[in-house]
LUMMARGU-204080 format. One record per residue (C-alpha): x, y, z. Coordinates in steps of 0.2 Angstrom, whole numbers, padded with zeros to 4 digits, always signed. Layout:
XYZ/...
//
This chain:
+0148-0032-0103/+0148-0019-0089/+0137-0007-0100/+0124-0021-0103/+0124-0024-0084/+0121-0006-0081/+0106-0006-0092/+0099-0021-0083/+0101-0012-0067/+0091+0003-0074/+0079-0011-0078/+0071-0009-0095/+0078+0008-0099/+0077+0005-0118/+0059-0002-0118/+0046+0010-0122/+0032+0011-0109/+0018+0004-0120/+0010-0005-0105/+0004+0012-0099/-0001+0019-0116/-0018+0021-0124/-0019+0019-0143/-0026+0034-0152/-0042+0033-0161/-0044+0037-0179/-0049+0055-0173/-0033+0056-0163/-0022+0051-0178/-0028+0067-0186/-0022+0078-0172/-0019+0095-0178/+0000+0096-0174/+0012+0108-0182/+0030+0108-0176/+0032+0125-0182/+0019+0132-0170/+0029+0126-0155/+0027+0140-0142/+0042+0147-0133/+0046+0136-0117/+0052+0146-0102/+0069+0141-0094/+0067+0131-0078/+0073+0145-0067/+0059+0157-0074/+0046+0144-0069/+0035+0149-0054/+0031+0133-0044/+0012+0134-0042/-0001+0121-0042/-0012+0133-0052/-0027+0120-0050/-0037+0128-0036/-0047+0145-0038/-0037+0159-0029/-0054+0164-0021/-0054+0148-0011/-0036+0150-0005/-0038+0168-0001/-0053+0164+0010/-0042+0150+0017/-0029+0163+0021/-0041+0174+0029/-0048+0160+0040/-0031+0156+0046/-0026+0174+0050/-0043+0177+0059/-0041+0160+0069/-0023+0165+0074/-0029+0183+0080/-0043+0174+0090/-0033+0160+0098/-0015+0167+0098/-0015+0186+0094/+0003+0188+0100/+0009+0178+0085/+0005+0193+0073/+0014+0208+0078/+0028+0221+0074/+0045+0213+0075/+0062+0220+0075/+0078+0212+0068/+0095+0220+0064/+0088+0238+0069/+0074+0236+0056/+0055+0235+0060/+0044+0222+0051/+0026+0227+0053/+0013+0214+0058/+0023+0198+0055/+0023+0180+0060/+0038+0169+0063/+0039+0153+0052/+0043+0141+0067/+0028+0149+0077/+0016+0146+0062/+0022+0128+0061/+0020+0125+0080/+0002+0133+0080/-0004+0123+0065/+0002+0106+0072/-0008+0109+0088/-0024+0113+0078/-0029+0096+0070/-0024+0078+0069/-0025+0080+0050/-0008+0089+0052/+0004+0074+0053/+0021+0081+0055/+0030+0098+0055/+0035+0096+0037/+0017+0093+0033/+0013+0109+0041/+0027+0118+0031/+0019+0111+0015/+0002+0118+0020/+0009+0136+0023/+0018+0134+0007/+0001+0132-0002/-0003+0149+0004/+0014+0156+0000/+0013+0150-0018/-0004+0159-0020/+0002+0175-0013/-0010+0174+0002/+0005+0173+0014/+0021+0182+0009/+0039+0181+0015/+0045+0199+0020/+0059+0198+0007/+0049+0189-0006/+0057+0172-0005/+0047+0158-0013/+0049+0144-0001/+0042+0143+0017/+0054+0138+0030/+0052+0131+0048/+0064+0144+0054/+0065+0161+0063/+0060+0170+0047/+0046+0183+0045/+0030+0180+0035/+0015+0192+0033/-0003+0188+0028/-0010+0197+0013/-0023+0206+0023/-0008+0214+0034/+0001+0221+0019/-0008+0237+0020/-0006+0248+0035/-0020+0250+0048/-0029+0234+0042/-0044+0233+0054/-0045+0218+0066/-0058+0205+0062/-0075+0208+0070/-0083+0195+0082/-0094+0189+0068/-0079+0186+0057/-0070+0177+0071/-0085+0166+0074/-0086+0162+0055/-0068+0158+0054/-0069+0147+0069/-0083+0137+0060/-0073+0136+0044/-0056+0132+0052/-0057+0113+0052/-0063+0112+0034/-0049+0125+0029/-0036+0115+0038/-0042+0099+0030/-0041+0107+0013/-0024+0113+0016/-0018+0097+0023/-0023+0088+0006/-0013+0101-0004/+0002+0102+0008/+0012+0087+0003/+0012+0092-0015/+0016+0109-0011/+0031+0104+0000/+0037+0092-0014/+0036+0106-0027/+0045+0118-0015/+0059+0106-0013/+0061+0101-0031/+0061+0120-0036/+0077+0121-0026/+0093+0119-0036/+0100+0101-0031/+0115+0108-0022/+0104+0118-0010/+0093+0104-0004/+0097+0100+0014/+0090+0091+0029/+0075+0080+0025/+0073+0086+0007/+0082+0071-0001/+0072+0059+0009/+0055+0067+0005/+0059+0066-0013/+0065+0048-0011/+0048+0044-0003/+0039+0051-0018/+0049+0040-0030/+0044+0024-0021/+0027+0026-0027/+0030+0031-0045/+0027+0016-0057/+0040+0021-0070/+0054+0019-0056/+0047+0003-0047/+0060-0008-0055/+0075+0002-0050/+0086-0002-0035/+0085+0009-0019/+0103+0016-0023/+0097+0022-0040/+0081+0030-0033/+0092+0039-0020/+0103+0045-0034/+0088+0051-0044/+0081+0060-0028/+0097+0071-0027/+0096+0077-0045/+0077+0078-0050/+0070+0095-0055/+0052+0101-0055/+0045+0108-0071/+0027+0113-0075/+0018+0120-0090/+0001+0128-0089/-0007+0126-0106/-0013+0111-0116/-0004+0110-0133/+0013+0115-0127/+0026+0105-0135/+0039+0099-0123/+0051+0093-0137/+0050+0089-0156/+0054+0073-0165/+0072+0074-0172/+0079+0085-0158/+0093+0081-0147/+0089+0072-0131/+0093+0083-0116/+0082+0076-0102/+0072+0061-0096/+0054+0066-0089/+0042+0057-0077/+0024+0064-0077/+0019+0069-0059/+0002+0076-0064/-0008+0077-0080/-0005+0068-0097/+0004+0070-0114/+0002+0064-0131/+0016+0055-0141/+0016+0062-0159/+0025+0055-0174/+0026+0064-0190/+0014+0056-0203/+0005+0045-0189/-0002+0059-0177/-0005+0053-0159/+0001+0036-0157/-0002+0035-0138/-0006+0044-0122/+0005+0044-0107/-0002+0048-0089/+0003+0051-0071/+0017+0039-0066/+0023+0036-0084/+0040+0042-0091/+0047+0047-0108/+0063+0053-0116/+0075+0041-0110/+0078+0031-0126/+0087+0046-0134/+0098+0048-0119/+0103+0030-0118/+0106+0028-0137/+0112+0046-0139/+0100+0047-0154/+0088+0060-0159/+0070+0061-0151/+0059+0047-0159/+0043+0057-0156/+0036+0074-0151/+0028+0076-0134/+0013+0088-0133/+0003+0092-0117/-0014+0084-0118/-0021+0095-0104/-0018+0111-0094/-0007+0112-0078/+0005+0097-0081/+0019+0094-0069/+0035+0084-0073/+0050+0077-0064/+0065+0080-0075/+0083+0072-0075/+0095+0081-0086/+0107+0071-0098/+0123+0075-0088/+0115+0068-0072/+0107+0053-0081/+0124+0048-0088/+0133+0050-0071/+0120+0039-0063/+0123+0026-0076/+0142+0027-0073/+0139+0026-0054/+0129+0011-0056/+0142+0003-0067/+0156+0007-0055/+0147+0001-0040/+0141-0015-0047/+0150-0032-0045/+0146-0047-0054/+0152-0064-0049/+0153-0078-0062/+0155-0097-0062/+0159-0106-0078/+0157-0090-0088/+0139-0088-0080/+0134-0074-0068/+0128-0082-0052/+0128-0066-0040/+0126-0047-0044/+0130-0036-0029/+0129-0017-0028/+0140-0006-0017/+0129+0001-0003/+0130+0020-0001/+0131+0017+0018/+0146+0009+0026/+0144-0004+0040/+0145+0001+0058/+0163-0005+0057/+0167+0007+0042/+0168-0008+0030/+0160-0007+0012/+0143-0016+0012/+0136-0024-0004/+0118-0026-0007/+0112-0041-0017/+0103-0037-0033/+0101-0054-0040/+0108-0071-0040/+0105-0090-0039/+0096-0094-0023/+0111-0104-0017/+0124-0090-0020/+0112-0077-0012/+0111-0088+0003/+0129-0091+0004/+0133-0073+0003/+0120-0068+0017/+0127-0082+0028/+0145-0076+0025/+0141-0058+0029/+0129-0061+0044/+0135-0054+0060/+0128-0062+0076/+0131-0046+0087/+0121-0034+0076/+0103-0027+0079/+0089-0034+0069/+0088-0018+0059/+0105-0020+0052/+0105-0021+0033/+0113-0038+0032/+0101-0045+0045/+0086-0037+0035/+0092-0046+0020/+0093-0063+0029/+0075-0059+0035/+0070-0055+0017/+0077-0071+0011/+0068-0082+0024/+0052-0073+0021/+0052-0074+0002/+0062-0091-0001/+0045-0100-0005/+0044-0090-0021/+0061-0096-0028/+0069-0109-0016/+0055-0120-0009/+0068-0134-0004/+0078-0123+0008/+0078-0137+0020/+0089-0148+0008/+0101-0133+0006/+0103-0129+0025/+0107-0148+0029/+0120-0149+0015/+0135-0155+0024/+0147-0146+0013/+0142-0128+0016/+0131-0127+0031/+0129-0134+0049/+0142-0148+0046/+0153-0138+0035/+0171-0144+0034/+0183-0131+0040/+0197-0125+0028/+0216-0129+0033/+0223-0119+0047/+0227-0121+0066/+0215-0130+0077/+0209-0114+0085/+0205-0107+0068/+0196-0122+0063/+0186-0123+0079/+0181-0104+0077/+0176-0107+0059/+0165-0122+0064/+0157-0112+0078/+0153-0097+0067/+0146-0108+0053/+0135-0117+0066/+0129-0101+0074/+0124-0093+0057/+0115-0109+0052/+0106-0110+0068/+0101-0092+0067/+0094-0094+0050/+0085-0110+0055/+0076-0101+0070/+0071-0086+0059/+0064-0098+0046/+0054-0108+0059/+0048-0091+0067/+0041-0086+0050/+0033-0103+0046/+0025-0105+0063/+0011-0118+0061/+0016-0121+0043/+0030-0132+0049/+0018-0145+0054/+0012-0147+0036/+0030-0151+0030/+0036-0168+0036/+0053-0165+0029/+0054-0149+0039/+0050-0158+0055/+0063-0171+0052/+0076-0158+0048/+0072-0148+0064/+0072-0164+0075/+0089-0169+0068/+0096-0152+0069/+0090-0151+0087/+0099-0168+0091/+0115-0161+0083/+0115-0145+0093/+0111-0154+0109/+0126-0165+0107/+0138-0151+0100/+0133-0139+0114/+0141-0150+0127/+0158-0146+0119/+0154-0130+0111/+0147-0118+0124/+0144-0105+0111/+0129-0115+0105/+0120-0118+0122/+0109-0102+0120/+0101-0110+0104/+0096-0126+0113/+0080-0120+0122/+0074-0110+0107/+0076-0125+0096/+0068-0136+0108/+0052-0125+0109/+0050-0126+0090/+0052-0145+0089/+0040-0148+0104/+0027-0136+0097/+0012-0147+0092/-0004-0142+0082/-0020-0151+0083/-0030-0154+0067/-0046-0144+0066/-0063-0147+0058/-0070-0130+0052/-0088-0129+0046/-0090-0118+0031/-0107-0117+0022/-0113-0100+0018/-0099-0090+0025/-0107-0090+0042/-0094-0089+0056/-0098-0096+0074/-0097-0084+0088/-0083-0093+0096/-0065-0086+0095/-0059-0087+0077/-0044-0099+0074/-0032-0100+0060/-0037-0111+0045/-0022-0122+0040/-0018-0132+0025/-0019-0148+0035/-0037-0144+0042/-0053-0151+0035/-0069-0142+0031/-0087-0146+0030/-0093-0138+0014/-0111-0137+0008/-0112-0140-0011/-0129-0137-0020/-0137-0146-0034/-0147-0138-0048/-0164-0142-0039/-0157-0132-0024/-0155-0148-0013/-0138-0149-0006/-0125-0161+0001/-0112-0158+0014/-0094-0165+0011/-0079-0166+0021/-0063-0161+0012/-0046-0154+0015/-0044-0135+0016/-0033-0135+0001/-0044-0147-0009/-0044-0143-0028/-0059-0141-0038/-0057-0159-0045/-0056-0166-0027/-0072-0157-0022/-0082-0163-0037/-0075-0181-0034/-0081-0180-0016/-0098-0173-0021/-0100-0187-0034/-0095-0200-0021/-0108-0193-0009/-0122-0193-0022/-0117-0209-0030/-0117-0200-0046/-0108-0206-0062/-0111-0189-0071/-0096-0179-0075/-0099-0164-0063/-0092-0146-0064/-0090-0135-0050/-0098-0118-0051/-0098-0102-0040/-0116-0094-0042/-0118-0076-0036/-0134-0069-0030/-0135-0059-0047/-0135-0076-0056/-0117-0074-0063/-0109-0091-0065/-0090-0094-0063/-0084-0111-0067/-0070-0116-0056/-0055-0125-0063/-0050-0142-0058/-0033-0136-0051/-0041-0121-0041/-0035-0123-0023/-0046-0120-0008/-0061-0116-0018/-0073-0113-0003/-0064-0097+0002/-0067-0089-0015/-0086-0087-0013/-0093-0070-0013/-0103-0064+0002/-0120-0072-0004/-0112-0084-0016/-0115-0102-0016/-0106-0118-0022/-0115-0128-0035/-0110-0145-0043/-0120-0151-0058/-0117-0159-0075/-0112-0147-0089/-0128-0148-0098/-0137-0141-0082/-0126-0126-0081/-0138-0114-0089/-0152-0120-0078/-0144-0115-0062/-0153-0101-0052/-0149-0092-0036/-0156-0098-0020/-0170-0087-0012/-0159-0083+0003/-0145-0077-0009/-0156-0061-0011/-0151-0055+0006/-0163-0046+0018/-0179-0038+0013/-0180-0027+0029/-0166-0017+0038/-0160-0021+0055/-0159-0002+0061/-0172-0006+0075/-0159-0018+0082/-0143-0009+0081/-0149+0009+0083/-0151+0005+0101/-0133-0001+0103/-0119+0011+0107/-0109+0016+0092/-0093+0014+0103/-0099-0004+0107/-0102-0008+0089/-0085-0002+0084/-0077-0011+0098/-0085-0028+0094/-0081-0025+0075/-0063-0022+0080/-0062-0037+0091/-0068-0048+0077/-0058-0040+0064/-0042-0042+0075/-0046-0060+0076/-0047-0062+0057/-0032-0052+0054/-0022-0061+0067/-0026-0078+0058/-0018-0072+0042/-0001-0080+0039/+0012-0069+0031/+0014-0082+0017/-0004-0080+0012/+0000-0063+0006/+0014-0071-0005/+0002-0085-0011/-0011-0072-0015/+0001-0061-0025/+0011-0075-0035/-0004-0087-0037/-0009-0100-0024/-0011-0113-0037/+0008-0112-0039/+0011-0117-0021/-0004-0128-0018/-0008-0118-0002/-0023-0110+0005/-0026-0092+0007/-0042-0095+0017/-0038-0083+0032/-0034-0069+0020/-0049-0072+0009/-0060-0072+0025/-0052-0055+0031/-0055-0047+0014/-0073-0054+0013/-0076-0046+0030/-0071-0029+0022/-0084-0031+0008/-0097-0037+0020/-0095-0021+0031/-0095-0010+0016/-0111-0019+0009/-0119-0018+0027/-0119+0001+0026/-0126+0001+0009/-0140-0012+0013/-0146-0003+0029/-0147+0014+0021/-0156+0007+0005/-0168-0003+0016/-0173+0012+0027/-0189+0020+0019/-0190+0035+0031/-0180+0050+0027/-0177+0056+0045/-0172+0038+0050/-0160+0037+0035/-0152+0053+0041/-0150+0045+0058/-0142+0030+0050/-0129+0041+0041/-0125+0049+0058/-0124+0032+0066/-0112+0025+0053/-0101+0041+0054/-0100+0039+0073/-0095+0020+0071/-0082+0025+0058/-0075+0038+0071/-0074+0025+0084/-0066+0012+0073/-0052+0025+0069/-0050+0028+0087/-0048+0009+0090/-0035+0009+0075/-0046-0002+0065/-0043+0006+0048/-0050-0009+0039/-0068-0007+0045/-0066+0012+0045/-0062+0012+0026/-0076-0001+0023/-0089+0010+0031/-0083+0026+0022/-0083+0017+0006/-0100+0010+0009/-0106+0028+0012/-0098+0033-0005/-0107+0019-0014/-0117+0027-0028/-0133+0019-0021/-0130+0030-0005/-0120+0045-0012/-0135+0049-0024/-0147+0051-0010/-0146+0070-0010/-0161+0074+0000/-0154+0063+0014/-0137+0071+0014/-0144+0088+0013/-0153+0084+0030/-0137+0078+0038/-0130+0091+0051/-0115+0101+0045/-0105+0094+0059/-0107+0077+0053/-0104+0083+0035/-0087+0089+0040/-0083+0073+0049/-0087+0063+0034/-0077+0075+0022/-0062+0073+0034/-0064+0054+0033/-0067+0054+0015/-0051+0064+0012/-0041+0049+0020/-0047+0039+0005/-0040+0051-0008/-0030+0039-0020/-0019+0053-0027/+0000+0051-0025/-0003+0033-0022/-0015+0035-0007/-0002+0047+0002/-0016+0053+0014/-0018+0036+0021/+0000+0032+0022/+0004+0048+0031/-0010+0043+0044/-0003+0026+0047/+0014+0033+0050/+0007+0042+0065/-0002+0027+0073/+0007+0015+0085/+0003-0004+0084/-0008-0013+0086/-0016-0008+0070/-0029-0016+0058/-0023-0010+0041/-0032-0007+0025/-0028-0023+0018/-0033-0021+0000/-0020-0007-0002/-0006-0018+0005/-0011-0031-0008/-0011-0018-0021/+0006-0013-0017/+0012-0031-0018/+0004-0034-0034/+0011-0018-0041/+0029-0024-0036/+0026-0041-0043/+0018-0037-0060/+0030-0022-0063/+0046-0033-0060/+0052-0049-0066/+0055-0063-0054/+0070-0069-0063/+0083-0059-0073/+0096-0070-0083/+0091-0085-0074/+0095-0077-0057/+0082-0072-0044/+0078-0054-0044/+0082-0051-0026/+0078-0032-0027/+0060-0037-0031/+0060-0049-0016/+0066-0035-0004/+0052-0023-0010/+0038-0036-0007/+0046-0041+0010/+0045-0023+0015/+0026-0023+0012/+0024-0039+0022/+0035-0031+0036/+0022-0017+0037/+0009-0030+0041/+0021-0038+0054/+0023-0020+0062/+0004-0019+0063/+0003-0035+0074/+0019-0031+0084/+0009-0027+0099/-0006-0037+0106/-0023-0030+0105/-0029-0025+0122/-0048-0031+0124/-0049-0020+0139/-0048-0004+0128/-0066-0002+0130/-0077-0008+0144/-0092-0017+0136/-0110-0013+0142/-0123-0026+0148/-0129-0030+0131/-0111-0034+0124/-0116-0052+0119/-0130-0045+0109/-0118-0033+0100/-0105-0046+0098/-0118-0058+0090/-0125-0044+0078/-0108-0038+0071/-0103-0056+0067/-0119-0060+0058/-0121-0045+0046/-0135-0049+0033/-0132-0039+0017/-0138-0037-0001/-0122-0040-0012/-0131-0037-0028/-0127-0019-0034/-0142-0018-0046/-0154-0022-0032/-0146-0009-0021/-0147+0004-0035/-0166+0000-0038/-0170+0002-0019/-0160+0018-0019/-0171+0025-0034/-0187+0020-0025/-0181+0030-0010/-0177+0045-0020/-0182+0045-0038/-0172+0053-0051/-0176+0071-0052/-0183+0077-0069/
//
């Protein structure tokens, strides 16, 4: 029993990772593999931790640029140094190198990031420790540049210093991109017993974004972080292990890919970055079921050896508690590695029935702890996520047996009184947290309002006798008396009015334009959460039609998407220039786009070129903040788990995502509609400036939209235009583009966000990707119990959104010019072409394909 539980905690340990595999073709199955030709694999301690992916010439030049820049800006850093009566010639100190690098560029996020950047040069031999140690350290240790190894190396000339100053930003950016991987390699190359300080935390952060480990609990990930070993192999064709051999290690692919080969079948599949292999033989203690062969050069792996693997299994088993009722498990807890503030053992919920999870959280809730206390965080996770697995939480809280009106167990009068007060305070705390998360959604749930009013009445009466409840009365009164007015929103073609954007709620109505096959239209009034069938019924009533109508989303490219009768809030799913059509089924093929769906035929450069780049970025940020502020946290859940399941709208989130697409297409549209080369160059400069100001205003959503627009194939292929762009702007664009680097699960972006204080407008598509990744990679229920570990991971992403909005946006961050109304109107009414084929055609007209 315990062993099977252990396997569940390691979640899918026995299942082969076929979801990430590619079936080999017929040619693949004839893979010329001979196990007798297996090359000798060097032992781990003989491996040299090097990326081996970048030409040494570039890094040698990078080292020279860094050395020349130091000699130009801080020449005292490179000098002869004495230590223990010994002189070390022309050396730098590790801490000084880190100090200097952190001050040079915002691309260097932390001291550990700077350590990784110097480690890149150390791995390539461009920088050397005086005693030939292989790891760079932020300590009083001596390092020497390769150019200073020989005596009497001449100082750089003025011309060399000038060239180095020009190349320094690009060099730092290049090293900044490689630094995190080098830092991780350096840490993983240390024997586990020698890892100190932040080392385990850096490894743990890396594990959070590896899909093969997404289903494991935090405790298991931390255990793995303490034992993982780095292993790299340089040549494709290297055999990592052979079918039939004893299993000694579990592997995770950090970089590269491998082929899985079975005797008589050849290549059965291919595994890529983030996939794992080798655990089946360890769990079952059986021979290897297949051979693993490197598919490409320079593959990197994270390795867990058998002894550590089995120990972690034993630890999970020893630290797991399973509570049962009627022979059925109802709650699974895991002992936390960190004790509580009082020194007591803490248990983290892994899974359970909703009622038992809530019972446990209420029993362990402390009223005197900070909101960051683990137990408090678990309550917050439950309140945030309960709509997924316990939509009727109101019924539970008002259950007289175990909640507010719980009957005290036998005991003295004082003990019974203390028990009653504690129960009431816990439930009130839970109810207020629940109300704070729901906000205006409470008005859409009559049962919730009745519950709160009854609870308020009970607390008001009890507080006259129990003084400990008095503090809750004002907060509960605010919630009960909060009223929301029903709003009518006009939504025709996605045009938003210039008034301040207000949240769209389920209980609101919308005016929706629905077109017929002859391009006439009718305007209907329906609820925001109206389904496809309700919309078609409203259209049929308005047109007095007896036909059986279907609802169709028609894009500007003529693509038709039939909407299902149970689709919720159908209006918000329209594309930028998409339109809603209703017609009989036999007219479906006759539907054609409206003329205005084509988008503009001329650019608006003459209008916005006269506007300040900073004003444009400011007004874009103001509008984006309004849209972002309207998004309710639950909309992220509805989007991830499927809004049809909840019968809830995600309209605010849809409009925010639509805005991202609109800004991206605006950039492409303006460039492709600009026929003059010199003006296109000016446009690129303008967009780079606007992007820079968006980043300054912490509007990462529009920042990424602009940069992604500039990297659209219709723009990026315009080589003549890019060649004319001044080098300064090319460097800015290269820096901005590096933040979009998707490697290591968008590590560059994530590091950037950690350095920014709220308010922040985040890159929402990536947050949604994180949630979808967590949802699809983990079951919601395990053995009929809620997988609370999954809920916790998704709640962490939503908390990141909450953090971004934890401070209000200050409209006075930029003083608008006289024409601010014109700028405001322009950025809220961007006209775009959303048909990629049209944009590509326009691009080739500007710069035909070179023969």
